[in-house]
N, C-alpha and C positions, 0 to 999 in steps of 0.2 A: 656777827663772826661765832662760830661754834667754839666752845670753850674747849680745851684738849683736857682739860682736867675730867669731863665727864666719864659715865661708863658707858661702853658700846658693846654689846652682844651680838658677838657673830657665829652663826648656826654654819654648820657644814666647814668648821674650820679645818679639819684634817684633810681637806681636797686640794687639787690643785690651786682653783683661785683663791679659797679660803686661806691658805697658809700664805700667801702673796700678803693679801687683805689684811691678816694680822699683823705679819712684819710691818705693812707699812703705819698702821694705826699708834701698832707699840714705840715707833720711831719718832711718829710725833708727839708722842706724850699722853696720847688716850689708856685709859684704864679699860683691858679689855678683858671681857667675860667671853669665854667659848663654849659650846656644846659638843662632847663628842662622844660616839657609840661605845668607843672601845673598842672597836675591831680595829683598826686603822690608828699607827702612833700619831700625835701630834707632831709636824714637821717646824717646829718654832722653838728657839731657844728657851732655857727657864727665864723671866723677867719678872722683876717685882711689880709690874703693872698686868699681867699674867694671871688669870682666875680662872685655871680650867674645871668645866663639870663634867662627870659622865651623866647621860641620862637620853630616854626616850621623847621623841617629839609627840607622842601620843598619850604621854602620861600628863594630865592636867595637874595633878598636885607637883610634879618637878618643874614644869613650867611656870607654873605660879612662883613658885620658890627662886627660881632661875630669872625671871624678871623683875623680881624685886629689886629696888634702887637704880634700876637700867634706863637710860636716859634715850638711848636711841638704839635700834637693833638692824642688822645687815643680815638679812636671810639668805642664805645661799643653799642650804642644807636641800635634799631630793633626792630623788632617783634619776641617775642620767639617763637618758635615751640611748646610750652606746649599750647600758649593760641587757642582759639579758632576763628580764621579767615580764609576768602576764601584768595585764592592763590594768587590771584590780588591785595588784601592788603599788603600779605607779600612782594611781590614782589616790590609795590610801597614803603614800609618804607625801606625795606632791601638794594634795587639795586637803586631805582631814590633818596633817602634819601642820601645813600651814595653819589653817581654822584653829587648833588646839594653840599654835604658839601666839597667834593673834589675837586669841580671845583672853589669852593671859596677858598679852601686853597692855591691852586694853583696860582690863579689871588693876592691872599695878601702875596705872597711869604714865605708862614709856610715853614720851614725845611723839618720837617719830619710829615710821616701820619703811625700810629698804627692802623691797623685794627685787632680789636678781632674778629676773624670769629667764627668756631665751627669745630669740627671733623666732624659734619655732611656732610660740603662741601667735605670731603675726600671719603666719601660714592658717594657722587653726581658727582663726578671727576669718578670715577670707576665705575659708572653708575650701581651701586648695588641695588637690588631689593630692600631695606631697605631705599632708597634714597626718602626723599620727599621735596615738595615744597620747604620748609625752608632752606634743605642743598642745593639746586639748586641757592637759591637767594643769600644766603652766597658766594656761588662759583662765582658768575656772580661781586657778591661786588668786590671779591677778586680778579678777571682781570682788573676788572676798577684799582684799585689802583695800581696795580704792570704793568700795561700798562702807566702810570704816571711815572712812578718810571722807566721805561724803555727808555721812550722819554726822561728823564732828568731834569722832570719840579719840581719832588720833590722826598725825599728818602721817601721809602715805606717798611712796614715790615708786615707782615700775620702772626699771630697767630691762631691756630688750637687747642684751648684747648678741652678736653673732658669734661663730667659731671664735675661740680666744687661743692665742699662741702666747708662748714663752717658756722658760725653763719650768721643767716638770709637766709641761703638756701631755694631755692624753687623748685620744682619736684617732681619727682616719690620717690626719694629717702625720700623726705620730708614729702611728704602724707603718705608713708607707716609709718615712725615714729610716726606721727598724731592717726593714725588709729589703729596702737598697742599699743598707750599710752590710747587711748579712748575705748580700748575692742572692737573695730567694725570691726575686719578682724580676721579668723581663722589662723592658721600656714597655712604657703604656702607651698606646695609641694616639693620633694626634687628637690633643682635647684642647679647644680655643676657648670652652664654656668659661666665664668670669663669676669670680664668687666674693665674698668680703668676707674681711676676718680682722681682728682687733686683737691688740697686744695687752696683755696683763696689766702693765701698768700703765695704760689709757683706760682700762675699766677702772681701775682703783682711783685715776683722777675722777673721772665721771664719778665716782661714789662718794669721792670726797667734794664734790660741786652742790650734787643732791642734798649732803648732808648740812650743808653749808647755805642753803638757798630758801626761801619761802615761796619764791616764784613758781619752785618743782614740784610743790604739795599737789598732789592729784593728777599729776601728768605721768604719763607712760612716754619715754625714751627707746628708741632704738639706737645700740651703741655700735660703731664700727671704728676702724681707723681711717675711713674716707677714700682708701684706696681700692682700686679693682684688682683682682689676680687670676692669671688663668691657669689652670690645672697644668698646662705644658712648662709655661714658665716656672711655675713652681717644682715640678719633677727636674728641671732643668738646673735649677738655683740648689736643689738638694744635692746631684749628682756632683756639682762643683763645688759645695762646702764640703763634700767628704773625699773631696780628690779625685775623682773616678771619671773616666771618659764616658760619656753616654752612649750605651750601646747603638749602632746603626739600624740595627732591623728591630720595629715597633710590633708590640702584640696587635694582631688585628680586634677590633674591636667587638665581633662574636665572641671571639676566645677573653675577652677580660670577663663578658658578660656569664660565660661558662663558669668561670672560676671564681667570680665571687658568688655566683649559685653556688655553688660544690662547697664554698667557703662557710656559707649563709647556713646550709644544710648541716654541715659536720659541728658547726656552734652549735645549732639548736640540740644535734644530738647528744655531744660531748656535754652540755649544760645541764642533760638529764642526770649524769651521773657525778656533775659538779666538777667537771675536769676543764682547765682555761689553759689557751695558749694567749698571753698578754698581745702578741706582734700578728695574731690574725682575726681576735675576737671581733675587731671592728669593722672585718671586710662583710660586708652584707650587700644584698639586694638595692639597699637603700644607698649605700654608699655607692653604687654602681649609678643609680640614679642621680645622685649629687654630682658624679663626676663627668656626668652627660648633659645637664641639664643648668642652665644659669641660675643663680642664686645669690642675685644682689639686693642690697638694703641701704637704706638712705639715711644720714646720721643728722640732717641738717638740722631738725627741730632742736636738738640737744646743743648742737652749735650756736643756733641762732638766738636759742632763748639764754643760755648760760654759759656760752663764749667758751664751749668745750673746743680745743685744739690738741687734736691728737698728735703725737709725736712719734709713734712707732711705725717700723715697717715688717712685716714678714722676713722680708731678704735682710735687713737690718740686724734682725735679732734671731736668725737661722744658725747663724756659728755658736751663740751660746745656748741653744736648743740641742743642737747635735752634741754638745759637751755634755750637756745635764742628761743626756740619754744614753751615753757612752758610758756614764759614770754610774747609772742606774743598771746597767746590764751587769 
């Protein structure tokens, strides 16, 4: 059983998942050290066990100092695939940043390193046609971490969550909720394609399981909530929670493609001038492909090996997600 008086370093603490992880660890009694870059405020209330440090993943001196006295690392920091960035920058942050932190962790005798990767790394591993630079960067980071585990330099575990939902979530579904709420999008064409999702609280449960498990060392686990969601069912649920009648007329699929293509071009153009529209920045050609393609993953390994039992569903979490989005607007 892991001792809650241990020091846990969390990178990416200002992100959606990161601040939920920090809150959970602090409430459990852990001493939490966080790495933040300064551009985004830390959404975690002040706490006597919270120790915040400004720094850059690529600074060796900073990472060495940061890892001193740390027992365990939960590495969430990285450049998200939803952001507009070139492939070199994605590689720099996700791969070189992980390599820098990992080297410092090994040199400072950190016991365990938990990398929060992505199910997109599995697409890269399979050389799926939908694989992205982000997925390949996550796969490369995974290999770095697991290599150090094989050498016996550190205990390491990789978690590959699918798209994560919860209060404060971002991404395509969040954008869809905002657009429907604002009346800026017509009803989607019938889309019976199915996807896997994961609640942020269940991801935290998975993190706590691998923190406390010796058998998890050296393993890679895909993490989902175990349910299958159709895009059309998700859309209907959003209208229902918003208290709106779903329109009778549905957008033809070819028009959806044209809209996504136009939004993709607009986002690329505006990014040159560093202009952002949060409600539409996730509407891209990849988003269209995700809408019309099956995107299901299997969580059997973590359930079977570690007794992972997800409790959340997207539909059960949706009212709180919508409330949080309304507060953010």
